[in-house]
C-alpha positions, 0 to 999 in steps of 0.5 A: 374505592372507600366504603360508602357512608352507609351503616346498619344498626340493628337490635333492641338496645337503643341507648348504645345505638343512639350513642353510636349514631351521635358519634358518626354524626359528630365525625361527619360534621367535623369532616364536612363543616356541618351536615343537614340532618333528616330522620325518616321512618320506612313505615311512613316514607317512600324509599324513592324519596329518601334515595333521591334526596341522598343523590342530590346535593344539599342546599345549605351544607356539604353533606346530608345525614339521614337516619332511616328507622324501621328498616326491617319494613323495607320489603318491596323488591323495587325498594330493596334494589334501590337501596342496594344500588345506592349503597354500591354507588355511594363510595365517593359521596359525603352523605351518610345513611344510617339504617336502623331497626329494633329487630336483629336483621333486615332483608338479606340483600341490604345487609349484604350490601352494607360494608361489614365494618359498618354493621352492628347488632346492639344487644340488650343488657343481661339481667345481672348487668341492669341493676349496676347500670341504674346505680351507676347512672344515678351516682354519675348524676349525684344521686343514690338509689335504694336496692328496692327502688332499682328493682322497681324501676327495672320492672317498670321501664323498657329493657334498653338504656335509652328508656332507662336514661329517659325515665331515671332522668326525671328524678334529677328534676324533682330532687336535690343532688345527694338525695337517695331515691326510694320506692316511694319516690318511684311511685310518685315520679314514674307510676303516676307520670308513666308515658304510654306507648305501643309497648305498654299497650301490648303489655295491657293486651297481653295481661292474661290475669284479666278478662278480655273485657278488662283487657279491652277497656284498659287497652282502649284507655292507653290508646286514647292516652297515646293519641293525645300525646306527641307520639300519636300517629296510628302508623307508629302505634301499629309499627310498635305492635307489629314488632311485639307480635313478630317477637311473639311469633318467634317465641312460639317458633323457639318453644314449638314441640317442647324445645328449649332454646339457648340463651343465644337464640333468646337474645337474638329474638329479643327475649334475652331478659326475664322481663321479656320472657315473662311478657311473651309467655303471658302473651303466648297463653292468649294468642297461639301461633295461628292467632298470632299470624292472624293478628299480624295480618290484621295489623298489616291490613289496618296499616294499609287502610290508614295510609289509603284512607287518611286521618278521617277514619284513623281513630275508628280503625285503631279502635276496631283493630284493638277490639279485634285483637282482644275479642276476635283473635285478629279476625276483623269483624265485618258485621256490627256486633252489639 
């Protein structure tokens, strides 16, 4: 029997991951004469609904193409068993399921069930590869870029090619081909138009050069911008912060007792770049192993409260969550504090 059309793509390099997904989708469309495409998040969708849809025929195409993101959040035994059972029985189905995670692994039973040839970890680029990648991307699109501007772009943009493509593409709409992008251009295009997200929010929370009051004010401003953007869902914000604090938890574990982790261990933990190491080194000076565990518990508690309570109290819960992370080290305040 042929392998089931189920894939597991993990790791932080979302650009290459997206290219791999696009190639599988193109092959599925060619094979089936088209597919119905769906994207879900494990943090927002019931696994029973996803599997039920995959088991039913499409009304408009001969196959379904389903991406399930945040697959590391599939933790309930019933959900794990359901996914595993689907994978085992999906050998003859034309439907495609792609499990995605920015982390490097998910629940072991699910990993084991996915065919070995359908699994891949997408690692971050090495630091010494990034400058050339940026230069090549500008050159392929008819531009050049100064060395200082390359360094500035890499300092501002998340460490994956998806984010780099998105941010670097902004210059192509602002200048004629043949233009050399400078640091002044980066200031105008990126610094003044930077999109905020859960990761920039974490950076503000972890800025140990500022006082708790300053970090709280900056974080709340960023939260407000996120809430006004298209990526405004509180659950998505919490998922991003949870990922960051899980990496911080791993950082503490790797460096516990004066240990010196290898480059392989750092890359596996999402700490393979100098920028990531610097970010989590700062964060570790603010939250120790115990407070990191408290923050993760707070994030989980807030996530459940928002899901159960709906949108009515979402803003209030998110603000209280940020306050608790900065001021209370993850302990949720139960009394009003003037």
